[in-house]
N, C-alpha and C positions, 0 to 999 in steps of 0.2 A: 286474217287469216291466210297461209299461204296461196288459197287458190287466189289474193287480195293481190297479191305481190307477186309479178313473172317472175320474176328474177332473182331467187333463195337459194342462197345464200344472198344477199344484198353484195353488189357490185363494185360502193364506195361505201369506204366509213360511215362517214356524216348519213349514209343511206341504214344504215344502220342504228346508228344514233337517232334520227327519227325514228323509224319504229319502236325503238325502246325507250322511247318516251311516250309515245303512244300509248306503248303495253300502259305502260306506269300509270300515267293519265284514267287510262282504262280500267284499270284494276281486276286485270285478266288477260290471259293468253287465249285464246282457240292457233291454232294448227293444226293440218294438215303435215300425215308423215311425206318425208319423202323416201323414205326404203319401202315403205307398204301401202301401195294407193288403198284407199280407201279405210283410212286407220287417221281416226282427227282425235286431237286430244284439247281440251282445258285445264287450264292451272291460273292457283290464286295464288300471292301471297299469306305466308301469316306471319303479324311481326311483332317486335318486343313491347315492351314499358316506352323503349324510346325511340321507337319508328324502324329498327332495325328489321330485315326481316331473318325470321329464324328458319324456317320452314316453310313449304308447299304443300295445299291441297291440288293431287292432278287426278283426270278421270279422262280414261285414253278406251276408246271403242269404232265403234263400225259408224261410219261416219255416217249413214241411212238411219243409227239411232242418236245419236249424240245429237245431228245437227237439223235431219229431217225432223223426227221426233219429237226429240227434249226440247229442242234450241237452246241458243246461248243465253237468252234472258229467264229459264228455268234450270241450267248449271248453274249462272251466276246467285240465282236466288238460293240452289242446296248449296252445293260448293259452297259459294262464296261467303255463305249465309254462317254456316261454319269455321271457316278460315276468322271471319270479321270478330265473331264467337271464342274461338282460342284467341284470336290479339285478344280483346281485352280481356283473358283470363290471365295474359303474358304482361296488363296493364297498361295498352297501348288505344288509346281514345278513350 
């Protein structure tokens, strides 16, 4: 999450690459809006049969709802599950 990273965007390219690698490994991204305080987002990729990312599912809402009430595990279970199902329909996995 952005709040986990005091320098947003990261000051150095290698920091940005490290964050992208961590996001890829985790399989989803959660972040806080840099423009609207209290707004958070969750995004996860939809892949084709070759593994290429072709789309993403994204949920945006108040932090108190997404993080405090729902939680990232529940978001991944709901939205991530749908993205994985779409990916399988496109031949991935």
